C-alpha positions as CSV (number, residue, x, y, z in Angstrom):
1,X,-27.9,123.4,86.5
2,X,-28.9,127.1,86.7
3,X,-27.3,128.1,83.5
4,X,-29.0,131.4,82.8
5,X,-27.9,133.7,85.6
6,X,-24.8,135.2,83.9
7,X,-23.6,136.2,80.5
8,X,-21.4,133.2,79.6
9,X,-18.9,135.2,77.6
10,X,-18.4,137.7,80.4
11,X,-18.1,134.9,83.0
12,X,-15.5,133.0,81.0
13,X,-13.1,135.9,80.7
14,X,-11.7,135.5,84.3
15,X,-8.4,133.6,84.2
16,X,-8.0,133.5,88.0
17,X,-4.7,135.4,87.8
18,X,-5.1,137.2,91.1
19,X,-4.3,140.7,89.9
20,X,-7.6,141.8,91.3
21,X,-6.8,140.8,94.9
22,X,-4.7,143.9,96.0
23,X,-7.4,146.2,94.5
24,X,-10.3,144.7,96.4
25,X,-11.4,146.5,99.6
26,X,-13.3,143.5,101.1
27,X,-10.4,141.2,100.4
28,X,-8.0,143.6,102.1
29,X,-10.4,143.7,105.0
30,X,-10.8,140.0,105.5
31,X,-8.0,138.2,103.6
32,X,-10.7,135.7,102.6
33,X,-10.5,134.4,99.0
34,X,-14.3,134.3,98.7
35,X,-14.4,138.0,99.4
36,X,-12.2,138.8,96.4
37,X,-13.3,139.4,92.8
38,X,-11.6,136.1,91.8
39,X,-13.3,134.2,94.6
40,X,-16.7,135.7,93.8
41,X,-16.4,134.8,90.2
42,X,-15.7,131.2,91.3
43,X,-18.9,131.4,93.3
44,X,-20.7,132.8,90.2
45,X,-19.5,129.8,88.1
46,X,-20.6,127.4,90.8
47,X,-24.1,129.0,90.7
48,X,-24.2,129.0,86.9
49,X,-23.3,125.3,86.6
50,X,-25.3,124.1,89.6
51,X,-22.4,123.1,91.9
52,X,-23.9,125.4,94.5
53,X,-27.7,125.7,95.1
54,X,-29.3,129.1,94.5
55,X,-30.1,129.5,98.2
56,X,-26.5,128.8,99.4
57,X,-25.6,131.1,102.3
58,X,-22.2,132.0,100.9
59,X,-23.7,133.2,97.6
60,X,-26.1,135.4,99.5
61,X,-23.4,136.8,101.8
62,X,-20.8,137.5,99.1
63,X,-23.2,139.1,96.7
64,X,-24.1,141.6,99.5
65,X,-20.7,142.0,101.0
66,X,-19.2,143.3,97.7
67,X,-19.0,147.0,97.5
68,X,-19.5,147.0,93.7
69,X,-16.7,149.6,93.4
70,X,-15.2,148.0,90.3
71,X,-11.6,148.7,91.4
72,X,-10.8,145.2,90.0
73,X,-11.7,146.2,86.5
74,X,-8.8,148.6,85.6
75,X,-6.2,146.1,86.9
76,X,-7.7,143.0,85.2
77,X,-5.5,141.9,82.2
78,X,-8.4,139.8,80.8
79,X,-10.9,142.7,80.7
80,X,-13.4,141.1,83.1
81,X,-16.6,143.2,83.3
82,X,-17.0,142.5,87.0
83,X,-19.5,145.3,87.6
84,X,-21.9,143.9,85.0
85,X,-21.5,140.4,86.5
86,X,-22.3,141.7,90.0
87,X,-25.4,143.3,88.7
88,X,-26.5,140.1,87.1
89,X,-25.8,138.2,90.3
90,X,-27.9,140.5,92.4
91,X,-30.8,140.2,89.9
92,X,-30.8,136.5,90.8
93,X,-30.0,136.8,94.5
94,X,-32.2,139.7,95.3
95,X,-35.4,138.7,93.6
96,X,-38.7,139.8,95.1
97,X,-38.7,139.6,98.9
98,X,-35.0,138.7,99.0
99,X,-34.1,142.2,98.1
100,X,-33.1,144.2,101.2
101,X,-36.0,146.2,102.6
102,X,-34.1,149.4,102.6
103,X,-33.2,149.0,99.0
104,X,-36.8,148.2,98.1
105,X,-38.1,151.3,99.9
106,X,-35.5,153.6,98.2
107,X,-36.2,152.2,94.8
108,X,-39.9,152.7,95.3
109,X,-39.3,156.3,96.5
110,X,-37.2,157.4,93.5
111,X,-39.7,156.0,91.0
112,X,-42.2,158.6,92.2
113,X,-41.5,161.6,89.9
114,X,-43.8,163.9,91.8
115,X,-41.9,163.2,95.0
116,X,-38.6,164.1,93.4
117,X,-40.0,167.2,91.9
118,X,-41.4,168.2,95.3
119,X,-38.1,167.5,97.0
120,X,-36.4,169.8,94.5
121,X,-38.9,172.6,95.1
122,X,-38.8,172.4,98.9
123,X,-35.1,172.0,99.1
124,X,-34.5,174.7,96.5
125,X,-32.5,172.7,94.0
126,X,-31.5,174.4,90.8
127,X,-34.3,175.4,88.5
128,X,-34.4,177.0,85.1
129,X,-35.8,176.8,81.6
130,X,-36.3,173.3,80.1
131,X,-34.4,174.5,77.1
132,X,-31.4,176.9,77.2
133,X,-32.5,180.3,75.8
134,X,-29.5,180.8,73.5
135,X,-26.6,178.9,71.8
136,X,-24.2,181.4,73.2
137,X,-22.0,180.2,76.1
138,X,-22.9,181.6,79.5
139,X,-20.5,184.0,81.3
140,X,-18.9,181.2,83.3
141,X,-18.7,178.7,80.4
142,X,-15.5,177.4,79.0
143,X,-15.0,178.2,75.3
144,X,-15.1,175.1,73.1
145,X,-15.8,174.1,69.6
146,X,-17.0,170.6,70.5
147,X,-20.7,169.7,70.1
148,X,-22.5,170.0,73.4
149,X,-20.0,172.4,74.8
150,X,-21.0,174.4,77.9
151,X,-23.9,176.7,77.3
152,X,-25.1,175.0,74.1
153,X,-28.9,174.7,73.9
154,X,-28.7,170.9,73.8
155,X,-27.1,170.6,77.2
156,X,-29.3,169.9,80.3
157,X,-28.4,169.5,84.0
158,X,-29.5,166.3,85.6
159,X,-30.9,166.7,89.1
160,X,-29.9,163.7,91.1
161,X,-32.3,162.0,93.5
162,X,-30.0,162.1,96.5
163,X,-28.8,165.6,95.7
164,X,-32.3,167.1,95.5
165,X,-33.0,165.9,99.0
166,X,-29.7,166.2,100.8
167,X,-27.5,168.5,98.8
168,X,-29.6,171.0,96.7
169,X,-26.7,173.5,96.8
170,X,-24.7,171.3,94.5
171,X,-27.1,171.7,91.5
172,X,-27.3,175.4,92.2
173,X,-23.5,175.6,92.2
174,X,-23.3,173.7,88.9
175,X,-25.7,176.1,87.2
176,X,-23.8,179.1,88.6
177,X,-20.7,177.7,86.9
178,X,-22.6,177.4,83.6
179,X,-25.8,179.5,83.6
180,X,-26.4,178.3,80.0
181,X,-27.4,174.8,81.2
182,X,-31.1,174.1,80.9
183,X,-32.7,172.5,84.0
184,X,-36.0,170.7,83.4
185,X,-37.5,170.2,86.9
186,X,-39.9,167.4,86.1
187,X,-37.1,164.9,85.3
188,X,-37.1,161.5,87.1
189,X,-34.4,159.1,88.4
190,X,-31.6,157.8,86.3
191,X,-32.0,154.2,87.4
192,X,-28.6,153.6,88.9
193,X,-30.1,152.7,92.3
194,X,-32.2,150.0,90.6
195,X,-29.3,148.6,88.5
196,X,-27.1,148.2,91.5
197,X,-29.8,146.6,93.7
198,X,-30.9,143.7,91.5
199,X,-33.3,145.4,89.0
200,X,-31.4,145.8,85.8
201,X,-34.5,146.1,83.7
202,X,-35.9,148.8,85.9
203,X,-32.5,150.6,85.8
204,X,-32.5,150.6,82.0
205,X,-36.1,151.7,81.8
206,X,-35.5,154.7,84.1
207,X,-32.3,155.7,82.2
208,X,-34.1,155.6,78.9
209,X,-37.0,157.7,80.3
210,X,-34.5,160.2,81.7
211,X,-32.9,160.3,78.3
212,X,-36.3,161.4,76.9
213,X,-36.7,163.9,79.7
214,X,-33.3,165.4,78.9
215,X,-32.7,165.2,75.2
216,X,-29.2,166.1,73.9
217,X,-26.2,166.2,76.3
218,X,-26.9,165.3,79.9
219,X,-24.5,167.0,82.4
220,X,-24.5,165.4,85.8
221,X,-22.8,166.1,89.2
222,X,-22.9,162.5,90.2
223,X,-20.2,160.1,89.2
224,X,-22.3,157.0,89.8
225,X,-25.2,158.3,87.8
226,X,-22.8,159.3,84.9
227,X,-21.5,155.7,84.7
228,X,-25.0,154.1,84.7
229,X,-26.4,156.6,82.2
230,X,-23.4,156.1,79.9
231,X,-23.9,152.3,80.0
232,X,-27.5,152.7,78.8
233,X,-27.6,155.8,76.7
234,X,-24.0,155.9,75.4
235,X,-21.0,157.9,76.5
236,X,-21.6,160.6,73.9
237,X,-24.9,161.6,75.7
238,X,-23.4,161.9,79.2
239,X,-20.9,164.4,80.7
240,X,-19.9,164.4,84.3
241,X,-19.4,168.0,85.6
242,X,-15.6,167.9,85.8
243,X,-15.4,166.8,82.1
244,X,-17.9,169.5,81.2
245,X,-15.7,172.2,82.8
246,X,-12.4,170.7,81.8
247,X,-11.4,173.5,79.5
248,X,-12.6,176.2,81.9
249,X,-9.8,178.8,82.3
250,X,-8.2,179.1,85.8
251,X,-9.8,181.3,88.3
252,X,-8.3,183.0,91.3
253,X,-6.9,181.1,94.2
254,X,-9.1,179.6,96.8
255,X,-7.7,180.9,100.1
256,X,-8.2,179.7,103.7
257,X,-6.9,181.8,106.7
258,X,-4.9,184.0,104.3
259,X,-3.1,181.2,102.4
260,X,-3.8,179.1,99.4
261,X,-6.2,176.3,100.4
262,X,-5.0,172.7,100.6
263,X,-7.5,170.3,99.1
264,X,-7.8,166.5,98.5
265,X,-10.1,164.5,96.3
266,X,-12.1,161.3,96.9
267,X,-12.7,159.7,93.5
268,X,-16.1,158.3,92.6
269,X,-15.5,154.6,92.1
270,X,-17.9,154.2,89.2
271,X,-16.7,157.4,87.5
272,X,-13.0,156.4,87.8
273,X,-13.3,152.6,87.3
274,X,-16.3,152.6,85.0
275,X,-15.6,155.6,82.8
276,X,-11.9,156.2,83.4
277,X,-12.5,159.8,84.6
278,X,-10.1,161.0,87.2
279,X,-7.7,163.5,85.7
280,X,-10.3,166.2,85.0
281,X,-11.4,166.9,88.6
282,X,-7.8,167.0,89.7
283,X,-6.9,169.5,87.0
284,X,-9.7,171.8,88.1
285,X,-8.6,171.6,91.7
286,X,-5.0,172.4,90.9
287,X,-6.1,175.6,89.2
288,X,-7.4,177.1,92.4
289,X,-5.7,175.4,95.3
290,X,-2.8,173.3,96.5
291,X,-3.8,169.8,95.6
292,X,-2.8,166.9,97.9
293,X,-3.2,163.4,96.5
294,X,-4.5,161.0,99.1
295,X,-2.8,157.5,98.9
296,X,-6.3,155.9,98.8
297,X,-8.1,158.5,96.7
298,X,-8.9,155.9,94.1
299,X,-10.3,153.4,96.6
300,X,-13.8,153.2,97.9
301,X,-14.9,155.4,100.9
302,X,-17.5,152.8,101.9
303,X,-20.6,154.7,100.6
304,X,-21.0,152.5,97.5
305,X,-24.6,153.4,96.7
306,X,-26.8,151.8,99.3
307,X,-23.9,149.8,100.9
308,X,-23.5,152.3,103.8
309,X,-27.2,151.6,104.7
310,X,-27.3,147.9,104.1
311,X,-23.9,147.1,105.7
312,X,-23.1,150.0,108.0
313,X,-20.5,148.1,110.1
314,X,-18.3,147.3,107.1
315,X,-18.9,150.7,105.5
316,X,-17.7,152.5,108.6
317,X,-14.6,150.3,108.9
318,X,-13.6,151.3,105.4
319,X,-14.5,155.0,106.0
320,X,-12.5,155.2,109.3
321,X,-9.2,154.2,107.5
322,X,-10.0,156.9,104.9
323,X,-10.7,159.6,107.5
324,X,-7.4,158.8,109.3
325,X,-5.6,159.4,106.0
326,X,-7.5,162.7,105.3
327,X,-6.8,164.1,108.7
328,X,-3.1,163.1,108.5
329,X,-2.8,164.9,105.1
330,X,-3.3,168.3,106.7
331,X,-5.9,169.5,104.1
332,X,-8.6,172.1,104.6
333,X,-11.1,170.4,102.3
334,X,-11.8,167.0,100.8
335,X,-13.7,167.1,97.6
336,X,-16.3,164.6,96.3
337,X,-17.7,164.2,92.8
338,X,-20.6,161.9,93.9
339,X,-23.4,162.7,96.4
340,X,-23.1,159.3,98.1
341,X,-19.4,159.9,98.8
342,X,-20.2,163.4,100.0
343,X,-22.7,162.2,102.5
344,X,-20.3,159.5,103.7
345,X,-17.4,161.9,104.2
346,X,-19.4,164.6,105.8
347,X,-21.0,162.2,108.2
348,X,-17.7,160.7,109.2
349,X,-15.8,164.0,109.6
350,X,-18.6,165.5,111.6
351,X,-18.7,162.5,113.9
352,X,-15.0,163.0,114.6
353,X,-15.5,166.8,114.9
354,X,-12.7,167.2,112.4
355,X,-11.7,170.6,111.1
356,X,-11.6,169.2,107.6
357,X,-14.7,169.9,105.6
358,X,-16.2,167.8,102.7
359,X,-17.6,169.7,99.7
360,X,-18.7,168.8,96.2
361,X,-16.5,170.0,93.4
362,X,-19.2,172.3,92.1
363,X,-19.5,174.0,95.5
364,X,-15.7,174.5,95.8
365,X,-15.4,176.1,92.4
366,X,-18.1,178.6,93.2
367,X,-16.1,179.7,96.3
368,X,-13.6,181.3,93.9
369,X,-14.4,185.0,93.7
370,X,-16.8,185.8,90.8
371,X,-14.6,188.5,89.4
372,X,-11.9,185.9,88.8
373,X,-14.0,183.7,86.6
374,X,-13.7,183.8,82.8
375,X,-15.9,186.3,81.1
């Protein structure tokens, strides 16, 4: 009997009702019960009570095949914390050499703070004072009486690991939207990559270290990082960018070819399913463009952290259906609030030579003419 892999209370919550089945992308892909949240929890219980040996092939396959998108959580009437159970499962399944080589390499890379800082410098990510110079809101900040409102000296911009290397313009755009944000450049990784790839302790350690690097309110442009940091540091410490700018007054229209732009949104799975944040980015987009809701906006695009690297075939299959939908919607831009999603969408759209462009929310909002922003 294994007995110590999972939190027993979390594992016991599942009542096998099946409400999770329609929400699960891998179940929709295969129709296989073992590839659903309910089926995977059955496997977890078999591992916990010793019915299946730890080296069972089905356990290894299903712990890897799951996207970890947590779409099953909002529809679960029993409140099963599936994302937490999956992380516990991967701690067991991916110990030592069992962890995929790509994941190990990336985890080692992001632990090197000097590498991240160098990436930020070379790629020209946002930089600024470690502490905001004044308590007065910056010129683009939304007025608010809440503690930690935009421009307050206790607010600091988190520089994501992927963003610093691949999308440095995102952090520059975020700071342009709120020049009052402090940007300590020596900050490290938030630990989400570790937590999602079988190293929960490492993920918590890095999150706590980042909390020390960025005292006060942490503003992040990454939905996945926001969810992980909130789980470790508490929701009162962490604000994803759309919630930070939620009270920002409307700017001018974003126009394309002389007309109001048509834009769609791809939700960040962890931001929506883990933190319940989905209304705020939509509200910001509706202020400046014609917003088009994609039928599958709330479902995973296939990026899923390292999933697109570890299981590229399945990831691309999920993405292709998403791209079909985006192109059929007749939009000019599809907006992401997570760097992994942005990379996934840009890669897919470029491969198709699609006229639709993928942008981060921060980049889109800076395309509005500066004169139209609140002063």
